[in-house]
N, C-alpha and C positions, 0 to 999 in steps of 0.2 A: 503493499500499498505505500503510495507516496506520502511523503510527510514534508512539513515545513521545517527546515531547518534555519531560516532567517532569522534574527534575533529581532526583538522588538528595539525600538530606541528607547532611551531612558525615560522620556515622558509617557511612552506608551506602556511600559511599565508600571509607571504609577497609575495610569489608567484603569490597570487591572486589579488596584489594591484600595486607591482612595475611594470608589464608589461603594465599597462595603458600607460606608458611613452613611452615602447618602440613597436619596431616590434615583430610581431610572425611571423611565416613562412615566408614570403618574399613580403609584400604588398609593390609597387613602389610610393604609394602617401604618403604625411605625415599626412593627416587628413582622419577621416571617411567621406564619401560623399554621400551624397544625390543625387538621380538621377530620375526624373520621366519622361525621354527620353524614349517613347517607341511607339509600334502601338496603334494605337486608339481603345478603347473597344469597343467591338461590340456583342450585345446581351443581355440576361438576366443577371442580377448581382448574382453571387455566394455566396448562403447563405445572400443573401441581402447587401452585403458589397461593400463599395464604392471603397476599396482599400484591397489590399493586400501587406503589407511591407517586403520586402525579403533581407536578409542580407547576403553578403558573402565577401571573400578576394580577392584582384587584385593580384590575383598571379594562374599559371597553375595547381596547384593541386585541384583548384578551377574551373577547366574547365567546369562541369556541368551548374554552373548558368551562366558562362562567355557566353557560348554559346547560352545556354535556354534566356537570355536576348538579344543576339545579332540576333537570330534567329526567335525570337517571340513567342518560345514554352510555355512561361509563360501566356504571354498575350493571346493565342489561347485558352488554357485550362480555364480560367477564365472568356472569355468572357467579359460581361458589368461591371466587376470589373476591376478596373485598377490595373494591378501590378507596385510599385514603389520600388526602390532600395536604398540600404545602402552600401556601400562600405568599409570595415574596413582594419585596418593595426594589430589588434591585438585581441587574442581571448579574454580576459577579457573584452574589450570595446564592442564587439559584445553581451557577457553575459549579460553584464549591460543593453544595448540596449533592450534585451530579456524581462530581469527581469521588466525595465520599462514600457514596454508595444509599445516602438517606434519602434521595430521589431517584427514581426509574426513568421517568419520561417526564420532560418539561415543556411549556411552551415560553418562548423567549424572544427577545429582538435579534436582529440580525448583527448589531456590533459585538454583543457579548458572546454570540455562537462563533464569530467569527476569532475573536480573542481567545476563547476557551480550545478552541481547536489549534490555533497556531501556538499559544503558548505550549501546549502538550505535544507538539510535533505530530500532531494529528493523531493522536492514541486514545482521547480521551470521550470524544463524542461523533456522533452522526447527526445531520439534519434530516428528518426522514418524511417530513410533510410541510404543507403551507398552512396558513390560518387566516390571515389578515393581510389586507392592502391599503394605504392610504392613511387616513387621520390624524394628520399633522399639516399644522398651520403657524404662520408668522402673524401674531396679533400685537397691534401696537396701538399706544396712547393716541387718538386721532388728534387731539392738540398740539402733539408734538411731531409726531410722523405724518405726514398726508401722502408722499409717494415713495418710492424704494429709493430714491436720490436722496431722501430725506435720513434713511438709516445711518448716514456715513456721520460718524461723531458721536452716534448714541449709545446708550448702554441697553445692549439687548440680551436676555437671558437664554440660557440652554439648560436643559436636567444635569447635566453633570459632564467633567471634560471625559471627552472620547466617547460619550455614549453616541445612539445612532442619528440623536437630533443635532447634537453637537458637531459632528463630522458633518452632515447635510449643511447647517449654516456656514461653516468654516468654507466649503466647499461654494455656495452660494456667494459669498462676500468675496473668494478669489474672482466669481465670474463677473463680477462688476468693477474688477481692475482694483480693488481695495487690498491694503496689506494687514494682515493680524499675525502676532505671534500665538502660534496655536497652543502652547503651554500655558503662558500668562494670559491670554487672551486681550492684549493690549495691543492697540493698534488704531487703524482707521475708525475701526467700530471696536466699543468695547464689551468683549464677550464676557458676560457675569455669569457662572456657573451657579445655578441655584436650585435647590430642593424645590421638589413640585408642590411640596406639600406646604411650604411656606410663600412661593412664588405669587400668590394671589395677594396676600399681604403686601409685599415688595413692589408689586405693580400699582396697587390702590396708593401706596405712600408717595410713588411718584420716584424711587429708589432705581426703578428700570423703567425704561421707554418703551420695551416690549418684547416678546418672547418667541423663540422658536422652539414650540412643544407640541406633545402629543396630545390626544382626546383622553379624557374630559377636561384637561387642564385649559385649552385653548378656548373650549366653550365657556368654561368658569369665567375666564379673562374676558371674554364676549360680555358675557351676563354683568359682569363687575364693570361695564362701559368701554372694553376695547373694539377694536375694528380689526377684522381679518383683511391684512394687506396682501397675503399671499397663502395659499393653498399649495402644499408641495407635490399634490399630485400632477397641477399643471407642468410642473417641471420634466416630467417622466415620458417618455414613449408609452401610447395608449394609457396615459394617466393613471398607472398603477406601478406600484413598487412594493417590496415586502417591507411588514413592519413586525410580524410576528411569524415566526416557525416553530415545528416540533422537533425537538432533538431527543436525543436517547443515549442514554451510557453505550459504548461499544460491548463493553462485558456482557449488560443486559440483553442486549439485542443479540448478541451470538449465544446466549444461554436459555433464554425464552422468548424465542421468535413467535410463538402462539399469543404469548401476551401482548406483545407489541402490536401483532396484527388486529387483536382485539380492540386495542386502544386506537387504533387507525379507524376499524370500522365504525365505533362511536363516534370520531372526530369528522369523519364522512357524513354520516346519518346526521350529526348534529348540524354539520353546516347548512345540508339540503333542507332540514327543518328551519332555520334559523331565516334561509333565505326565501322560504316559502310562507313563513309566517313572521315577517318581521316584525310588527307590534307586540305579539304575544312573547317573540322572542326577547325583545327590548327590555319588556318587564321579570321576564325570567332572569336575565343578565343582571337587572337592577336588584332584583331580590336576592341573587346570590353576593351580589356586592354588600348589600345590607348586612346580611348575615356573616360575609367574611370580615366585615368592617365597623359593622355597626351603623353604617353611615352609608344611606341612599342617595342617589344624585336627583335633584330636583329637577322638574320637566325643562325648565328654560336652559338647563346644561345637558340633561340626558338625551333630549330630541335632535339639537344641532348635532350632537358629538354622535350619535347612533348614524345619521345621515352620512357622515363623512367617511363610514369605515366600509369597507367592501371585504366580505367574507368570502374566502377561497379555501380549496383543497391545494391548488398549485402554489408551490415554495416561491415561484417566481425569481428563479436561481441565477438567470442574467443580472437581476438589479442586485442582487447579493453581491456579485462580483464586482459589479460597478460601484457600490458602497465601499466595498474595500480598497477600490482604487482612489476614491476619494480620502480614505483615511491616510493612504499613502501620499498624496499630493498634499495631505495638510502637516505631513511630517509626525504621523501619531503611529503609523506601522510602516515597518520595512519590507518591501517586496513580498507579501506571505503567499506561499503556495497553498491554493483552497483545491488542489486535485485529492478527491476522495471524500469531500466532505459532506456528500449526499451520498444516502442509499434510500432511493426511491422504489425499490421493488415491492415491498409490501404494500405500499400505499398504491401503486400500480396495480397489485393483484387485486387489492380493495376494489379498485375503480374500475377494473374489467367486469369482477362480479356485479357489479352496478351497471352494467353498460355504460359506463363514463367513459371520456376517452383519458388516455395516458398525460401524465406530465412529465416534462424533461429537467434535467441537471445543468443544460449550459456546458457539458462537457467536464464537469465538477464532480461526476458520480465514482462509486466504487467501480471495479474491474468486474 
């Protein structure tokens, strides 16, 4: 199996460590949370396992596991094997859990997946499916920023150094012809790495002029008076890019393929149900958010956030490769080799059984 032997730059190593203390994407809890509340396991155990441990973030870009948990899709497919859950606030902590064996399968953003794969020289995980596209916006204070040109000289927040949105914003800055030091965030634009949990307060106080953030934080800022200056989907071919992947420990994949297939089958069925019943699915996702964090999203945040996210089985592999190249251009990653990061064989098996078209790995799959 090809492996990445290219070292990270010093700053990229910090990217993998510092976010353990911060939120990635936009989880609303303060700690990773274990949850075993679920339907009672019924039937034969899958692969002889007592349980399968599933990780995800408490935000709407992880709608698939939120809905699949709430509606019992995972438990139904796993039969007598109990589905248990761990809710995370940051990608690095989920990667750490995957590496330690405390999580078997997880939903996660592209940057932590790439970081986890490259830092382990291609040994710790595989991306086995897609989950969501879109749901990222540049929201600004309309009194201070009226056009893209006005972003120059302003203080714009991203969730954390080197996360998916941070890389996207740094790339957009470069496309404008402006200069910013990626690690310090200083330059023609001041990039402020700010925990999404506290960002609305920073925005309201005026300490930042805007933010490049995922949902539902973007819609929260709009509800608080912000204006969407740019939707990241407008920057991508076909207006789609990966925001959430499904990853699995390589050890678990090798030892328990039936369990992995069962989880993927649940994911595909959940995605089909979400797309067929969007309003009901939105309520289910919000109900699970409330169960996981103790706080549901209000309608003025939930509704526009939900509309901006596209649920899909396709991992949109070519866009992940592009995102990695953007991290290289920003100086946060050094020439990663992503060969072998995808293993979509089980997903395509499930899709074929459902008479759905296969998805591709952009040449980055296993042999």
